[in-house]
C-alpha positions as CSV (number, residue, x, y, z in Angstrom):
1,M,50.1,86.9,-19.4
2,S,51.1,86.6,-23.0
3,H,51.8,83.3,-24.6
4,A,55.2,82.2,-25.8
5,K,56.0,82.6,-29.4
6,T,57.4,79.9,-31.7
7,S,59.2,80.2,-35.0
8,Y,57.7,79.2,-38.4
9,V,59.9,78.9,-41.5
10,C,59.2,79.1,-45.3
11,L,62.0,77.3,-47.0
12,P,61.3,78.6,-50.6
13,C,61.3,82.3,-49.4
14,R,64.1,81.7,-46.8
15,A,62.0,83.6,-44.3
16,S,61.3,83.0,-40.6
17,Y,58.4,84.4,-38.6
18,K,57.8,84.4,-34.8
19,Q,54.2,84.0,-34.0
20,P,52.2,82.9,-30.9
21,Y,51.4,79.2,-30.9
22,D,47.7,78.5,-31.3
23,R,46.4,74.9,-31.0
24,D,43.3,75.8,-32.9
25,R,45.3,77.0,-35.9
26,P,48.3,74.7,-36.3
27,Q,48.8,75.4,-40.0
28,R,50.2,78.8,-41.0
29,I,50.6,80.3,-44.5
30,C,53.6,82.3,-45.7
31,P,52.6,85.9,-46.4
32,R,55.1,86.0,-49.4
33,C,54.3,82.9,-51.4
34,A,51.2,81.4,-49.7
35,E,52.9,78.1,-49.1
36,P,52.5,76.3,-45.7
37,L,55.0,77.3,-43.0
38,I,56.9,74.7,-41.1
39,Q,56.9,75.1,-37.3
40,V,60.5,74.8,-36.1
41,G,60.3,75.7,-32.4
42,S,60.9,78.5,-30.0
43,A,64.7,78.0,-29.8
44,F,65.3,78.6,-33.6
45,A,67.7,81.2,-34.9
46,A,67.3,81.8,-38.6
47,P,70.4,82.1,-40.9
48,R,70.8,85.1,-43.1
49,R,68.7,85.0,-46.3
50,R,71.8,85.0,-48.6
51,D,73.5,82.1,-46.8
52,T,72.3,79.3,-49.2
53,A,74.4,76.6,-47.6
54,A,72.9,77.2,-44.1
55,W,69.4,77.1,-45.6
56,R,70.2,73.9,-47.4
57,T,71.4,72.4,-44.1
58,L,68.3,73.7,-42.4
59,S,66.1,72.1,-45.1
60,V,67.7,68.7,-44.6
61,L,67.2,69.0,-40.8
62,L,63.6,70.0,-41.1
63,H,62.8,67.3,-43.7
64,A,64.3,64.7,-41.4
65,G,62.0,65.8,-38.6
66,V,64.6,67.7,-36.5
67,R,63.1,70.7,-34.7
68,F,64.4,73.4,-32.4
69,H,62.2,73.1,-29.3
70,M,63.4,74.5,-26.0
71,G,64.5,71.9,-23.5
72,C,63.8,72.1,-19.8
73,C,67.1,73.7,-19.0
74,C,69.6,73.8,-21.9
75,G,67.9,74.6,-25.2
76,P,67.4,72.4,-28.2
77,G,70.7,70.6,-28.1
78,Y,73.2,70.1,-30.9
79,R,72.2,70.8,-34.5
80,P,74.7,70.6,-37.4
81,R,75.5,73.9,-39.1
82,T,77.3,72.9,-42.2
83,L,76.5,70.5,-45.1
84,R,79.7,68.6,-44.2
85,E,78.4,67.9,-40.7
86,V,75.1,66.7,-42.2
87,R,76.9,64.4,-44.6
88,E,79.0,62.9,-41.8
89,R,75.9,62.2,-39.7
90,M,73.9,60.8,-42.6
91,T,76.8,58.4,-43.5
92,Y,76.9,57.4,-39.9
93,A,73.1,56.7,-39.9
94,E,73.4,54.6,-43.0
95,R,76.3,52.6,-41.6
96,T,74.8,51.9,-38.2
97,G,71.1,51.8,-39.0
98,E,70.4,54.6,-36.6
99,P,67.4,56.8,-37.5
100,I,68.4,59.9,-39.5
101,A,66.8,62.4,-37.1
102,T,68.7,60.9,-34.1
103,A,72.0,60.8,-36.0
104,L,71.6,64.5,-37.1
105,A,71.1,65.5,-33.4
106,R,74.4,63.8,-32.3
107,P,77.1,66.2,-31.2
108,D,79.9,63.7,-32.1
109,V,80.0,61.0,-34.7
110,P,82.2,58.0,-33.6
């Protein structure tokens, strides 16, 4: 039986790689720039390389600790797709004191 693959992302190169997860080798290196890859999870779908706004949004999500791991039945849940949605949730987090990663994963901002 083959092991499930997970996605790794290089933000400077705007590249995504699906590779088998290996506990013995958690750190992966980008084949293009030799920078460390970020593990993002198995439910990740990469934006197009030319879509700079989507990659900026993804960068904010990853730096806040939000990942795209598969849930037990319904996938990773809500993730913002635009910078406007990110700004709304960051403002909400500042206003209420909620952690940024939790606010970014909220489907609706009150």
